[in-house]
C-alpha positions as CSV (number, residue, x, y, z in Angstrom):
1,M,35.0,28.8,-194.2
2,K,31.7,27.5,-195.3
3,I,30.1,25.1,-193.4
4,T,29.3,22.2,-195.0
5,D,27.8,18.4,-194.2
6,S,31.5,17.2,-193.9
7,N,32.8,19.9,-191.8
8,V,29.8,19.1,-189.3
9,I,30.7,15.5,-189.3
10,R,34.3,16.2,-188.7
11,F,33.2,18.3,-185.6
12,H,31.0,15.5,-184.2
13,L,33.9,12.7,-184.6
14,Q,36.3,15.1,-182.8
15,V,34.1,15.9,-180.1
16,L,32.1,12.8,-179.4
17,Y,34.9,10.3,-180.1
18,G,38.2,12.2,-180.1
19,I,38.9,11.0,-183.7
20,T,40.5,14.0,-185.9
21,V,40.1,13.3,-189.4
22,K,42.7,14.8,-192.0
23,S,41.2,16.9,-194.4
24,S,41.1,15.5,-198.1
25,E,44.1,16.6,-200.1
26,K,42.6,18.8,-203.2
27,R,43.4,16.7,-206.1
28,K,43.8,17.7,-209.7
29,E,40.7,17.4,-211.9
30,R,41.0,14.6,-214.2
31,L,39.8,15.2,-217.5
32,F,36.6,12.5,-218.1
33,I,37.6,10.0,-220.7
34,G,34.9,7.8,-222.1
35,G,35.8,4.4,-223.2
36,T,35.2,0.8,-222.4
37,K,38.3,0.1,-220.1
38,I,37.6,-1.1,-216.7
39,F,40.6,-2.0,-215.2
40,G,43.5,0.0,-213.5
41,V,41.3,3.3,-214.8
42,P,39.8,6.2,-212.4
43,L,36.5,5.3,-211.3
44,E,34.9,8.2,-212.6
45,N,36.2,7.1,-216.3
46,V,34.6,3.5,-215.8
47,P,31.4,3.1,-217.4
48,R,28.6,3.1,-214.6
49,Q,24.8,2.7,-214.3
50,Y,22.3,3.9,-211.8
51,I,21.2,1.9,-209.4
52,P,18.1,3.5,-207.2
53,E,19.3,2.3,-203.5
54,F,23.1,2.8,-204.2
55,G,23.5,5.4,-206.9
56,L,26.0,5.2,-209.8
57,V,27.9,2.1,-209.9
58,P,30.3,0.6,-212.1
59,C,28.7,-1.5,-214.7
60,F,31.2,-4.3,-214.4
61,L,30.7,-4.6,-210.5
62,V,26.9,-4.7,-211.0
63,D,27.3,-7.6,-213.9
64,A,30.0,-9.6,-211.7
65,C,27.9,-9.2,-208.4
66,S,24.7,-10.3,-210.5
67,F,26.4,-13.2,-211.8
68,L,28.0,-14.3,-208.4
69,L,24.8,-14.0,-206.6
70,E,23.5,-16.9,-208.4
71,R,26.3,-18.9,-207.7
72,A,26.7,-17.6,-203.9
73,G,27.2,-21.1,-202.7
74,T,30.2,-21.9,-204.4
75,V,32.8,-23.1,-201.7
76,G,35.5,-20.9,-201.0
77,L,34.1,-18.0,-203.5
78,F,36.7,-15.2,-203.1
79,R,39.1,-17.5,-201.3
80,K,40.0,-19.8,-204.1
81,P,41.9,-18.1,-207.0
82,G,40.8,-18.6,-210.5
83,S,42.5,-19.7,-213.6
84,L,45.1,-16.8,-214.6
85,P,45.1,-17.9,-218.3
86,R,41.3,-17.7,-218.4
87,I,41.1,-14.6,-216.2
88,K,43.7,-13.0,-218.4
89,K,41.5,-13.6,-221.7
90,L,38.6,-12.9,-219.9
91,R,39.8,-9.5,-218.4
92,A,41.2,-8.5,-222.2
93,K,37.7,-8.9,-223.6
94,L,36.2,-7.1,-220.6
95,N,38.5,-4.3,-221.4
96,S,37.9,-4.0,-224.9
97,G,34.2,-4.3,-224.5
98,E,33.8,-7.4,-226.5
99,G,32.8,-10.2,-224.0
100,G,30.2,-10.9,-221.4
101,L,30.3,-13.3,-218.2
102,S,27.5,-15.6,-219.1
103,A,30.1,-18.4,-219.6
104,A,32.8,-17.2,-217.1
105,I,33.8,-19.5,-214.2
106,S,32.5,-18.5,-210.6
107,Y,36.4,-18.3,-209.1
108,D,37.4,-16.2,-212.1
109,V,34.6,-13.7,-212.1
110,A,35.4,-13.3,-208.1
111,T,39.2,-12.8,-208.7
112,L,38.4,-10.0,-211.4
113,I,36.3,-8.1,-208.7
114,K,39.3,-8.1,-206.5
115,Q,41.8,-7.0,-209.1
116,F,39.3,-4.3,-210.2
117,C,39.2,-2.9,-206.8
118,R,42.8,-3.2,-205.8
119,E,44.1,-1.6,-209.1
120,L,42.0,1.8,-208.9
121,P,44.5,4.3,-209.0
122,E,42.9,5.6,-205.8
123,P,41.8,3.3,-203.2
124,L,37.8,3.1,-202.6
125,F,38.6,4.1,-198.8
126,P,40.8,7.3,-199.3
127,A,44.3,6.9,-197.6
128,E,43.3,9.7,-195.3
129,L,40.3,7.9,-193.8
130,H,42.4,5.1,-193.2
131,E,43.7,6.1,-189.5
132,A,40.5,7.4,-188.3
133,L,38.5,4.4,-189.5
134,L,41.1,2.0,-187.4
135,R,40.7,4.6,-184.3
136,A,36.9,4.2,-184.7
137,R,37.0,0.5,-184.3
138,S,39.2,0.6,-181.6
139,L,36.8,2.5,-179.3
140,S,36.0,0.8,-176.2
141,V,32.1,1.1,-176.4
142,A,30.7,-0.9,-179.3
143,Q,27.8,1.6,-180.2
144,D,30.5,4.3,-180.1
145,R,32.8,1.8,-182.8
146,T,29.5,1.6,-184.9
147,S,28.6,5.3,-184.9
148,A,32.1,6.6,-185.3
149,L,32.3,4.2,-188.8
150,Q,29.1,5.5,-189.8
151,L,29.9,9.1,-189.6
152,L,33.3,8.2,-191.4
153,S,31.6,6.3,-194.5
154,C,29.6,9.8,-195.0
155,L,32.9,11.6,-195.5
156,L,33.4,9.5,-198.8
157,P,33.3,11.0,-202.3
158,A,30.0,9.9,-203.8
159,R,31.3,7.7,-206.4
160,N,33.4,5.8,-203.8
161,S,30.5,5.6,-201.6
162,S,28.0,4.2,-203.9
163,C,30.6,1.6,-205.3
164,L,31.3,0.5,-201.6
165,H,27.9,0.4,-200.6
166,Y,26.7,-1.7,-203.5
167,L,29.9,-4.2,-202.7
168,F,29.4,-4.5,-198.9
169,N,25.6,-5.1,-199.9
170,F,26.7,-7.9,-202.2
171,L,29.2,-9.4,-199.8
172,S,26.6,-9.4,-197.0
173,K,24.6,-11.8,-199.0
174,V,27.2,-13.8,-199.9
175,S,28.1,-14.2,-196.1
176,Q,24.6,-15.4,-195.5
177,R,25.3,-18.2,-197.5
178,C,28.3,-19.3,-195.5
179,T,26.9,-22.5,-194.5
180,E,27.4,-23.6,-198.3
181,N,30.3,-21.5,-199.4
182,L,32.4,-21.4,-196.1
183,M,32.8,-17.7,-196.2
184,T,31.8,-15.8,-193.2
185,S,31.7,-12.1,-193.1
186,S,35.1,-12.3,-191.2
187,N,36.5,-14.3,-193.9
188,L,35.3,-11.9,-196.8
189,A,36.6,-9.3,-195.1
190,T,40.2,-10.8,-194.6
191,V,40.1,-11.4,-198.5
192,F,39.1,-8.0,-199.3
193,V,41.5,-5.7,-196.8
194,P,44.4,-5.7,-199.7
195,C,41.5,-4.2,-202.0
196,L,39.8,-1.8,-199.9
197,L,42.1,-0.9,-196.9
198,P,45.6,-1.9,-198.1
199,P,48.3,-1.3,-195.3
200,P,50.7,1.7,-196.6
201,N,53.8,-0.1,-194.9
202,K,55.3,-2.9,-193.0
203,A,54.3,-1.5,-189.7
204,E,51.0,-1.5,-190.8
205,M,50.7,-5.1,-191.5
206,S,51.3,-6.2,-187.8
207,E,48.6,-8.6,-186.6
208,G,47.0,-6.0,-184.4
209,R,46.8,-3.7,-187.0
210,L,45.7,-6.0,-189.6
211,E,43.2,-7.5,-187.1
212,L,41.4,-4.0,-187.1
213,R,41.1,-3.5,-190.8
214,V,39.4,-6.9,-190.8
215,L,36.8,-5.4,-188.2
216,V,36.5,-2.3,-190.2
217,L,35.3,-4.2,-193.0
218,R,33.3,-7.0,-191.2
219,T,31.2,-4.1,-189.8
220,F,29.9,-3.1,-193.0
221,I,29.7,-6.5,-194.4
222,D,27.6,-7.5,-191.4
223,S,25.4,-4.4,-191.8
224,P,25.5,-2.8,-194.7
225,Q,22.4,-0.7,-194.3
226,L,24.8,1.4,-191.9
227,F,27.1,2.3,-194.7
228,G,26.7,6.2,-195.8
229,N,23.9,6.8,-193.1
230,K,24.4,9.3,-190.1
231,P,23.8,7.5,-187.0
232,V,20.7,8.2,-184.8
233,T,22.7,8.5,-181.5
234,L,23.8,11.9,-182.7
235,C,20.3,13.3,-181.5
236,R,20.6,11.4,-178.1
237,P,20.4,13.8,-175.0
238,C,24.3,12.4,-173.9
239,A,25.5,13.4,-177.4
240,L,24.0,17.0,-177.5
241,I,25.0,17.6,-174.0
242,K,28.6,16.6,-174.7
243,I,28.7,19.0,-177.9
244,C,27.2,21.8,-175.9
245,L,29.7,21.7,-173.1
246,Y,32.5,21.5,-175.6
247,R,31.1,24.6,-177.5
248,M,30.6,26.4,-173.7
249,D,34.4,25.6,-173.2
250,I,35.4,27.5,-176.3
251,C,33.2,30.3,-175.6
252,C,34.8,30.5,-172.1
253,V,38.3,30.5,-173.3
254,F,37.4,33.0,-175.9
255,I,36.0,35.7,-173.5
256,F,39.0,35.0,-171.1
257,T,41.5,35.9,-173.6
258,L,39.3,38.9,-174.4
259,L,39.6,40.2,-170.7
260,P,42.3,43.1,-170.1
261,R,45.4,42.0,-168.9
262,R,47.2,43.3,-165.7
263,D,50.1,45.6,-165.2
264,S,53.3,45.1,-163.6
265,Q,52.0,45.9,-160.3
266,G,49.2,43.2,-160.4
267,C,46.5,45.3,-161.5
268,D,44.9,45.6,-165.1
269,G,46.0,49.6,-166.1
270,Q,42.5,50.3,-167.1
271,H,40.0,48.5,-164.9
272,G,42.1,46.9,-162.0
273,I,40.9,43.2,-162.7
274,S,43.1,40.8,-161.0
275,D,43.8,37.3,-162.4
276,E,41.5,35.9,-159.8
277,L,38.5,37.9,-160.6
278,R,39.1,36.7,-164.3
279,L,39.2,33.4,-163.4
280,S,36.4,33.7,-161.3
281,E,34.1,35.2,-164.1
282,K,35.3,32.5,-166.3
283,C,34.0,29.8,-164.0
284,S,30.9,31.6,-163.3
285,F,30.1,31.8,-166.6
286,K,30.4,28.1,-167.3
287,E,27.9,27.8,-164.1
288,R,25.4,30.2,-165.7
289,S,25.8,28.5,-168.9
C-alpha cells in the first residue's frame, strides 16, 4: 500500500488519540459539467475562483460572503429567515446566471448560503468523518481536542477544504461583530450544524450529540487558522515517544510470532525454546529498545 499523507494522519489519530477514521469510499468519477447552476449540484461543477489563501472557492460563496461582510452588523444574521418569495426569485436568477446580489436583502443572502451548503449532493464534511470529529471533540484534554480536529480537517478533499476554510474564516469575522448582530460563534455553529454536520438519524439528534456537533463547528469558527493545518504538537517529545512505543509493540509482537513453537513435550522441536524463554526475549527486546 502506498504511504500517503492521509495514511500518516490516520496513523497519528489512532496512536495518539485512539480515533479510527474510516477509509473514504471510492466514489465514481463524475463527469465535469460546466454551467451556471449553483444549487443542488456537485461542488466540482459549481463555478469557482482561486483565492490565494484558500484555493478554489465557489464564486457564489465569495460573492455572498463579501456582500454580507459589509452588512455583518445585521441583527440575527443567519438566524432570521429571509422572505421565501424573494429568495425563490433570487435563487432562480443566480442559477440561470442572470442576477447579482447588489440589490439583495441580507437575510435572503444568508439563507441562500445555508441552502447552498445544505443542498450539496455530498456534505462538505464527508459522512465518514462525522463520528471521528465527534470523538475528537469528546477528548478530555483541550490541546488533544484541538490537535485531533486539526488532523481530521487535513483529511478532507481539496475542494471541500477550500470551501470550508473560506466559510469558517467568514463566519469568524461575523462572530467578531456579535455585540451588534447578536450572533456569537456558538449561535452561528448551531445554525450551521444542519448544513455542515447534519445528523444522519434520530439517535444522533439527542441533545448531547447535537452539542458535540455544535462544538466541532465552533472550534473552527473561533480559530479558522487551525483548519487544514497540521498541529505543531506532533513534533513534541511526548507525541514522538508515544508513536515510538506503539511501533516497538508492533515489532515485539511480530518477532514473538516468528519464534519457533514448542512441541507436545513442551519444547521446540528444533531449538528447545520454551514459552518462558520466548517471553523473556520479548520483554528484553522491549528494554533494549
